C-alpha positions as CSV (number, residue, x, y, z in Angstrom):
1,M,-24.4,-11.1,-22.3
2,T,-23.3,-14.2,-20.3
3,G,-20.8,-17.1,-20.4
4,I,-17.6,-17.2,-22.4
5,P,-18.5,-14.1,-24.6
6,F,-18.8,-12.0,-21.5
7,V,-15.5,-13.3,-20.0
8,I,-13.9,-12.2,-23.3
9,V,-15.5,-8.8,-23.0
10,F,-14.3,-8.6,-19.4
11,I,-10.7,-9.3,-20.5
12,I,-11.0,-6.8,-23.3
13,A,-12.4,-4.2,-20.8
14,I,-9.4,-4.7,-18.4
15,I,-6.9,-4.4,-21.3
16,A,-8.7,-1.2,-22.4
17,M,-8.6,0.2,-18.9
18,I,-4.8,-0.5,-18.8
19,L,-4.3,1.2,-22.2
20,M,-6.4,4.2,-21.2
21,I,-4.3,4.7,-18.1
22,S,-0.8,3.9,-19.4
23,K,-0.9,4.8,-23.1
24,L,-3.6,7.4,-23.5
25,K,-2.7,9.0,-20.1
26,I,-6.3,9.2,-19.0
27,H,-6.6,9.6,-15.3
28,P,-7.2,6.2,-13.5
29,F,-10.5,7.6,-11.9
30,L,-12.0,8.4,-15.3
31,S,-10.6,5.2,-16.9
32,I,-12.0,2.9,-14.2
33,M,-15.4,4.6,-14.1
34,T,-15.7,4.5,-17.9
35,V,-14.9,0.8,-18.1
36,S,-17.2,0.1,-15.2
37,L,-20.1,1.8,-16.9
38,I,-19.6,0.1,-20.3
39,L,-18.9,-3.3,-18.7
40,G,-22.1,-3.0,-16.6
41,I,-24.3,-2.2,-19.5
42,I,-22.8,-5.0,-21.7
43,G,-23.1,-7.3,-18.7
44,G,-26.9,-6.9,-18.6
45,I,-27.3,-4.5,-15.7
46,P,-30.5,-2.5,-16.5
47,L,-30.3,1.2,-17.3
48,V,-32.8,2.1,-14.6
49,N,-34.1,0.4,-11.5
50,T,-36.7,-2.3,-12.4
51,T,-39.1,-4.5,-10.5
52,N,-39.3,-8.2,-11.2
53,T,-42.6,-10.1,-11.3
54,D,-41.9,-11.5,-7.8
55,G,-41.6,-8.0,-6.4
56,T,-37.9,-7.8,-6.0
57,T,-36.1,-4.7,-7.2
58,V,-33.1,-4.9,-9.6
59,S,-30.8,-1.9,-9.3
60,G,-30.0,0.1,-12.4
61,I,-26.5,0.9,-13.5
62,A,-26.5,4.4,-11.9
63,T,-27.6,2.9,-8.6
64,V,-24.9,0.2,-8.7
65,I,-22.2,2.7,-9.5
66,G,-23.4,5.0,-6.7
67,N,-23.6,2.2,-4.2
68,G,-20.1,1.1,-5.0
69,F,-18.7,4.6,-4.7
70,S,-20.4,5.6,-1.5
71,S,-19.8,2.3,0.3
72,T,-16.0,2.6,-0.3
73,F,-16.0,6.2,1.1
74,T,-18.1,5.2,4.1
75,S,-15.9,2.4,5.2
76,I,-12.4,3.4,4.3
77,G,-12.1,7.1,3.6
78,I,-11.5,8.4,7.1
79,V,-9.0,5.6,7.9
80,I,-6.9,6.6,4.8
81,I,-7.0,10.3,5.7
82,F,-6.0,9.7,9.4
83,G,-3.1,7.4,8.3
84,A,-1.8,10.0,5.9
85,M,-2.1,12.7,8.5
86,I,0.0,10.7,11.0
87,G,2.7,10.4,8.4
88,A,2.6,14.1,7.6
89,F,3.0,15.0,11.3
90,L,6.0,12.6,11.7
91,E,7.6,14.0,8.7
92,A,7.2,17.6,9.6
93,T,8.4,17.3,13.2
94,G,11.5,15.2,12.4
95,A,10.0,12.2,14.2
96,A,10.5,10.1,11.1
97,L,14.2,10.9,11.4
98,K,14.2,10.0,15.0
99,L,12.7,6.6,14.1
100,A,15.4,6.2,11.5
101,D,18.1,7.0,14.1
102,M,16.7,4.4,16.5
103,V,16.9,1.8,13.8
104,V,20.5,2.7,13.0
105,K,21.5,2.5,16.7
106,L,19.7,-0.9,17.0
107,I,21.5,-2.4,13.9
108,G,24.8,-0.8,14.4
109,P,27.2,1.1,12.1
110,K,28.8,-2.0,10.6
111,H,25.8,-2.9,8.4
112,P,24.7,0.4,6.9
113,E,22.7,-1.3,4.0
114,L,20.7,-3.3,6.5
115,A,20.2,-0.3,8.7
116,I,18.9,1.9,5.9
117,E,16.6,-0.8,4.7
118,L,15.0,-1.4,8.1
119,M,14.9,2.4,8.5
120,G,12.9,2.7,5.4
121,W,10.7,-0.2,6.4
122,V,9.8,1.4,9.7
123,V,9.3,4.9,8.4
124,S,7.1,4.0,5.5
125,I,4.5,2.3,7.7
126,P,2.9,5.7,8.2
127,V,4.7,7.8,5.5
128,F,4.3,7.4,1.7
129,C,7.4,5.8,0.2
130,D,8.0,8.7,-2.2
131,S,8.2,11.3,0.6
132,G,9.9,8.8,2.9
133,F,12.7,8.4,0.3
134,V,13.1,12.2,0.1
135,V,13.2,12.5,3.9
136,L,15.7,9.7,4.4
137,N,17.9,10.3,1.4
138,P,20.2,12.8,3.2
139,I,20.8,10.2,5.9
140,R,21.6,7.7,3.1
141,K,24.1,10.0,1.6
142,A,25.7,10.8,4.9
143,L,26.0,7.1,5.7
144,V,27.6,6.4,2.3
145,K,30.2,9.1,3.0
146,K,30.8,7.9,6.6
147,T,30.9,4.1,5.9
148,G,32.2,3.9,2.3
149,A,29.3,1.6,1.4
150,S,28.1,1.4,-2.2
151,S,25.7,4.3,-3.0
152,V,23.7,2.1,-5.3
153,A,23.3,-0.6,-2.7
154,M,22.2,1.9,-0.1
155,T,19.8,3.5,-2.5
156,L,18.2,0.2,-3.3
157,C,18.0,-1.0,0.3
158,L,16.3,2.3,1.3
159,S,13.9,2.0,-1.7
160,A,13.1,-1.6,-1.0
161,G,12.5,-1.0,2.8
162,L,10.1,1.8,2.1
163,Y,8.3,-0.1,-0.7
164,A,7.7,-3.3,1.4
165,S,5.8,-1.3,4.1
166,H,4.0,0.7,1.4
167,V,2.3,-2.3,-0.2
168,F,2.0,-4.6,2.8
169,I,1.5,-2.8,6.1
170,P,-1.3,-0.5,7.2
171,P,-1.9,2.4,7.8
172,T,-0.6,3.0,4.2
173,P,-3.7,3.4,2.0
174,G,-3.2,0.4,-0.4
175,P,-3.5,-2.5,2.1
176,I,-6.2,-0.7,4.1
177,A,-8.3,-0.2,1.0
178,A,-7.7,-3.8,-0.3
179,A,-8.7,-5.2,3.1
180,N,-11.8,-3.2,3.2
181,T,-12.8,-4.1,-0.3
182,L,-12.4,-7.8,0.4
183,G,-14.6,-7.5,3.5
184,I,-11.9,-7.7,6.3
185,G,-11.5,-4.0,7.1
186,N,-12.1,-4.7,10.8
187,N,-9.1,-7.1,10.8
188,L,-6.4,-4.6,10.2
189,L,-4.3,-6.2,13.0
190,L,-4.2,-9.4,11.1
191,I,-3.2,-7.5,7.9
192,M,-0.4,-5.8,9.8
193,G,0.8,-9.1,11.3
194,L,0.9,-10.8,7.9
195,G,2.4,-7.7,6.3
196,L,5.3,-7.8,8.7
197,V,5.8,-11.5,8.1
198,V,5.5,-11.3,4.3
199,S,7.7,-8.3,4.0
200,I,10.7,-10.1,5.6
201,P,11.5,-12.4,2.6
202,A,11.0,-9.4,0.3
203,L,13.6,-7.4,2.4
204,V,16.0,-10.3,2.5
205,G,15.9,-10.8,-1.3
206,A,16.2,-7.1,-1.9
207,Y,19.2,-6.8,0.5
208,F,21.2,-9.5,-1.3
209,Y,20.4,-8.2,-4.7
210,A,21.3,-4.6,-3.7
211,K,24.7,-5.9,-2.4
212,F,25.2,-7.8,-5.6
213,I,24.3,-5.0,-8.1
214,G,26.0,-2.3,-6.0
215,K,29.4,-3.9,-6.9
216,K,28.7,-3.6,-10.6
217,I,27.0,-0.2,-11.0
218,K,28.4,3.2,-9.7
219,A,26.1,6.2,-9.2
220,K,27.1,9.7,-10.0
221,D,27.7,10.7,-6.4
222,E,30.3,7.9,-6.1
223,M,32.2,9.3,-9.1
224,N,32.1,12.9,-7.7
225,A,34.0,12.8,-4.5
226,T,34.0,16.5,-4.1
227,E,30.2,16.7,-3.5
228,T,29.3,18.2,-0.2
229,V,27.1,15.8,1.8
230,Q,24.9,17.0,4.7
231,T,25.9,15.0,7.8
232,Y,23.3,13.5,10.1
233,E,24.1,16.1,12.8
234,E,23.5,19.0,10.3
235,L,20.2,17.4,9.2
236,V,19.1,17.1,12.9
237,A,20.2,20.7,13.4
238,S,17.9,21.8,10.5
239,Y,14.9,20.6,12.6
240,G,16.2,22.3,15.8
241,K,15.7,19.3,18.0
242,L,14.2,15.9,17.3
243,P,11.3,14.6,19.4
244,S,11.9,11.9,21.9
245,G,11.9,8.2,20.8
246,F,8.6,7.6,22.7
247,M,6.8,10.6,21.2
248,S,8.1,9.7,17.7
249,L,6.9,6.1,18.0
250,A,3.6,6.7,19.9
251,P,1.5,7.8,16.9
252,I,2.3,4.5,15.2
253,I,2.5,2.0,18.1
254,I,-0.4,3.2,20.3
255,P,-3.0,2.6,17.5
256,I,-1.5,-0.8,16.9
257,I,-1.8,-1.6,20.6
258,L,-5.4,-0.4,20.8
259,M,-6.4,-2.6,17.8
260,A,-4.5,-5.5,19.4
261,M,-6.3,-5.0,22.7
262,S,-9.7,-5.1,21.0
263,N,-8.8,-8.6,19.6
264,V,-7.5,-9.7,23.0
265,A,-10.7,-8.6,24.7
266,S,-12.7,-10.6,22.3
267,I,-10.5,-13.7,22.5
268,L,-10.5,-13.7,26.3
269,G,-14.2,-13.3,26.4
270,W,-14.3,-10.0,28.3
271,T,-17.8,-8.6,28.9
272,G,-19.5,-5.4,30.0
273,A,-17.9,-2.0,30.0
274,L,-14.3,-3.3,29.6
275,L,-15.2,-5.1,26.3
276,T,-17.2,-2.0,25.1
277,I,-14.3,0.4,25.8
278,F,-11.6,-1.8,24.1
279,T,-13.8,-2.6,21.2
280,F,-14.5,1.1,20.7
281,L,-10.9,2.1,21.0
282,G,-9.7,-0.8,18.8
283,T,-12.0,0.2,15.9
284,P,-9.5,1.3,13.1
285,I,-11.1,4.7,12.7
286,I,-10.9,5.4,16.5
287,A,-7.4,3.9,16.9
288,L,-6.0,6.0,14.1
289,A,-7.8,9.0,15.5
290,V,-5.9,8.5,18.7
291,G,-2.7,8.4,16.5
292,V,-3.7,11.7,14.9
293,I,-4.2,13.2,18.4
294,L,-0.7,12.0,19.4
295,G,0.6,13.5,16.2
296,I,-0.9,16.8,17.1
297,L,0.7,16.6,20.5
298,L,4.0,16.0,18.7
299,L,3.4,19.2,16.7
300,I,2.7,21.1,19.9
301,Q,5.8,19.7,21.7
302,S,7.9,20.7,18.6
303,K,6.4,24.2,18.7
304,M,4.9,23.7,15.3
305,S,1.2,23.9,16.2
306,D,0.8,26.9,13.8
307,K,1.5,24.5,10.9
308,L,-1.4,22.2,11.8
309,Y,-3.8,23.8,9.3
310,D,-1.4,23.8,6.4
311,L,-0.2,20.2,7.1
312,T,-3.8,19.0,7.3
313,N,-4.8,20.9,4.1
314,D,-1.7,19.5,2.2
315,T,-2.5,16.0,3.4
316,L,-6.1,16.2,2.2
317,K,-4.9,17.4,-1.2
318,T,-2.5,14.4,-1.4
319,V,-5.0,11.8,-0.2
320,G,-7.9,13.1,-2.3
321,P,-6.8,11.4,-5.6
322,I,-6.1,8.2,-3.7
323,L,-9.6,8.2,-2.2
324,F,-11.3,8.8,-5.5
325,V,-9.3,6.0,-7.3
326,T,-10.0,3.7,-4.4
327,A,-13.7,4.5,-4.7
328,A,-13.6,3.9,-8.4
329,G,-12.1,0.5,-7.7
330,G,-15.1,-0.2,-5.4
331,V,-17.4,0.8,-8.3
332,L,-15.7,-1.7,-10.6
333,G,-16.1,-4.5,-8.0
334,K,-19.8,-3.6,-7.5
335,V,-20.4,-3.7,-11.2
336,I,-18.7,-7.0,-11.6
337,S,-20.7,-8.5,-8.8
338,A,-24.0,-7.3,-10.4
339,T,-23.2,-9.1,-13.7
340,S,-23.2,-12.8,-14.6
341,L,-19.4,-13.1,-14.3
342,V,-19.5,-14.2,-10.7
343,S,-22.0,-17.0,-11.3
344,F,-20.1,-18.1,-14.4
345,I,-16.8,-18.3,-12.4
346,T,-18.6,-20.1,-9.6
347,E,-19.8,-22.7,-12.0
348,N,-16.3,-23.1,-13.5
349,A,-14.3,-22.5,-10.3
350,D,-12.2,-25.6,-10.6
351,A,-10.2,-24.2,-13.4
352,L,-9.4,-21.0,-11.6
353,Q,-8.7,-22.7,-8.3
354,T,-5.7,-24.3,-10.0
355,I,-4.1,-20.8,-10.1
356,G,-5.3,-20.1,-6.6
357,I,-3.4,-17.4,-4.7
358,F,-1.3,-16.6,-7.8
359,F,-4.4,-15.1,-9.6
360,P,-4.5,-11.8,-7.6
361,F,-0.7,-11.6,-7.7
362,L,-0.6,-11.8,-11.5
363,L,-3.5,-9.5,-12.0
364,A,-2.0,-6.8,-9.7
365,A,1.4,-7.3,-11.4
366,I,-0.1,-6.7,-14.8
367,L,-1.9,-3.6,-13.6
368,K,1.2,-2.3,-11.8
369,T,3.6,-2.8,-14.7
370,A,1.1,-1.3,-17.2
371,Q,0.1,1.9,-15.4
372,G,2.7,2.5,-12.7
373,S,0.8,3.2,-9.5
374,S,1.0,0.6,-6.8
375,T,-2.1,2.1,-5.1
376,V,-4.1,2.0,-8.3
377,A,-3.0,-1.6,-8.9
378,I,-3.9,-2.6,-5.3
379,T,-7.3,-0.9,-5.3
380,T,-8.3,-2.0,-8.8
381,T,-7.3,-5.6,-8.2
382,A,-9.1,-5.8,-4.9
383,G,-12.2,-4.4,-6.6
384,I,-12.0,-7.1,-9.3
385,M,-11.3,-9.9,-6.7
386,A,-14.0,-8.9,-4.2
387,P,-16.9,-10.6,-6.0
388,L,-14.8,-13.6,-7.0
389,M,-13.5,-14.6,-3.5
390,G,-16.2,-17.2,-2.9
391,A,-15.8,-18.7,-6.3
392,L,-12.0,-19.0,-5.8
393,G,-12.4,-20.6,-2.4
394,M,-10.7,-17.6,-0.7
395,D,-13.6,-16.2,1.3
396,S,-12.3,-17.0,4.8
397,V,-10.8,-14.2,6.8
398,T,-7.3,-15.8,6.7
399,M,-7.4,-16.4,2.9
400,S,-8.8,-12.9,2.3
401,A,-5.8,-11.5,4.3
402,L,-3.4,-13.6,2.2
403,C,-5.2,-12.3,-0.9
404,V,-4.4,-8.8,0.3
405,M,-0.8,-9.8,0.6
406,A,-0.7,-11.4,-2.9
407,I,-2.2,-8.2,-4.3
408,G,0.5,-6.2,-2.5
409,A,3.2,-8.4,-3.9
410,G,1.9,-8.0,-7.4
411,A,1.6,-4.3,-7.0
412,M,5.3,-3.9,-6.4
413,T,6.2,-6.0,-9.5
414,V,7.7,-3.9,-11.2
415,S,8.6,-0.2,-10.8
416,H,9.8,1.4,-14.0
417,A,9.5,4.6,-16.1
418,N,5.7,5.0,-15.7
419,D,6.0,4.9,-11.9
420,S,6.7,8.2,-10.0
421,Y,8.7,6.3,-7.4
422,F,11.1,5.0,-10.1
423,W,12.0,8.6,-10.8
424,V,12.3,9.6,-7.2
425,V,14.7,6.7,-6.5
426,T,16.8,7.2,-9.6
427,N,17.0,11.0,-9.4
428,F,17.7,11.2,-5.7
429,G,20.0,8.2,-6.0
430,D,22.0,9.9,-8.7
431,M,21.4,7.2,-11.3
432,T,20.6,7.3,-15.0
433,P,17.3,5.8,-16.3
434,D,19.3,2.9,-17.8
435,Q,20.9,2.3,-14.4
436,G,17.4,2.6,-12.9
437,Y,16.1,-0.4,-14.9
438,K,19.0,-2.5,-13.8
439,T,18.6,-1.5,-10.1
440,Q,15.2,-0.2,-9.1
441,T,13.1,-2.2,-11.6
442,L,14.9,-5.5,-10.9
443,V,15.0,-5.0,-7.1
444,T,11.2,-4.6,-7.1
445,L,10.9,-7.7,-9.2
446,V,13.0,-9.6,-6.6
447,E,10.9,-8.2,-3.8
448,G,7.6,-9.2,-5.4
449,V,8.7,-12.7,-6.3
450,C,10.2,-13.4,-2.8
451,A,7.1,-12.1,-1.1
452,M,4.8,-14.1,-3.3
453,A,6.9,-17.3,-2.6
454,A,6.3,-16.7,1.1
455,I,2.6,-16.0,0.6
456,F,2.2,-19.3,-1.4
457,I,3.9,-21.2,1.4
458,L,1.7,-19.6,4.0
459,S,-1.4,-20.5,1.9
460,L,-0.5,-24.2,2.2
461,F,-0.9,-24.0,6.0
462,L,-3.4,-21.2,6.6
463,H,-6.9,-21.5,5.3
């Protein structure tokens, strides 16, 4: 099947996938794989490998699926695992709290909302936003008690700060997977830089919305003044002693520096052993491996080396589903590229180019709102976009990076009842579900729209 009929089938397939995940509660891995298989068969991919009259081999559907799955694991699996391990080590040793404390001291006690937002923004670079919120929530409650700030505003600022890093800044799995799927996995430093820039308007918009809605909605903990809140000092005491600022920051900053030096060496035209060493150390897998080693040293310094096995095991259990969903997204992209859809879009690219950078944003937003998971929305959208980048005129490194940002902005629009993070924020923030829709859902909408506005402006100047 080709042409408009297959485009209609493609749209139906995407809708069916969304319904399978959101309504029928079928696991995203099974949903994506099922849709990929059916879409591939309808799209004309042969059932078995065949040979054309000119001697060229056409891969069968099983081969296409296998290649899409294995190529994703080969290129991105280890990077995701290492990034998650660094986050687990920072969380277990209290280094995440130390980073938070450094941000509070930098901003000052007079702006608690801004401090907690930037705290979440920094901590969620290596730590998943769900666990980051749980880790930092005691500090939020202590700051609410100490400063008299709105509990709702503090909750939303923390949530927004964590969320911005989660969808925009590696080494969180989503942007890493999207960058790899779009063919710029070796340009993580560019993704990090753009992620930092794009997250700023998202944070600004969220900050002002949080301050606004915090005056109108009161959480349960604000209406229950007798509740005992753990102070920051008590929280620190529960860890025994927090690591130093340098050791807390090293597992994050050293990999970034190594990747930066790799680019510097290339730009400056270094040659010989120096270029080889920095190129090797700046490879994302090696750079993050150095971060893992520093994280292990952090465990040893904190006298927690006996927990290394359990932390690693728990991290692998957590990352496993993400890896498989990411690989399934790679399968979908591979199947799409093997059908006639890409050639059809190429022939009719002018119509889609009018949407431009908003296309991946809208697609990710639809997937996010429908099924709840930002990571699933990011990886699935990236898989769909990968074979279409050339047709949409976004196949340069810079435009591909902006596409990753647009996907991330869409993947935060919006968080509601089918998103686990929604329940983490509302439950730990002592809000009802109805309050959650007015706060968490709307603040993620504000974040996504503000970020996308910035991405659109950047796309006018960067090509």
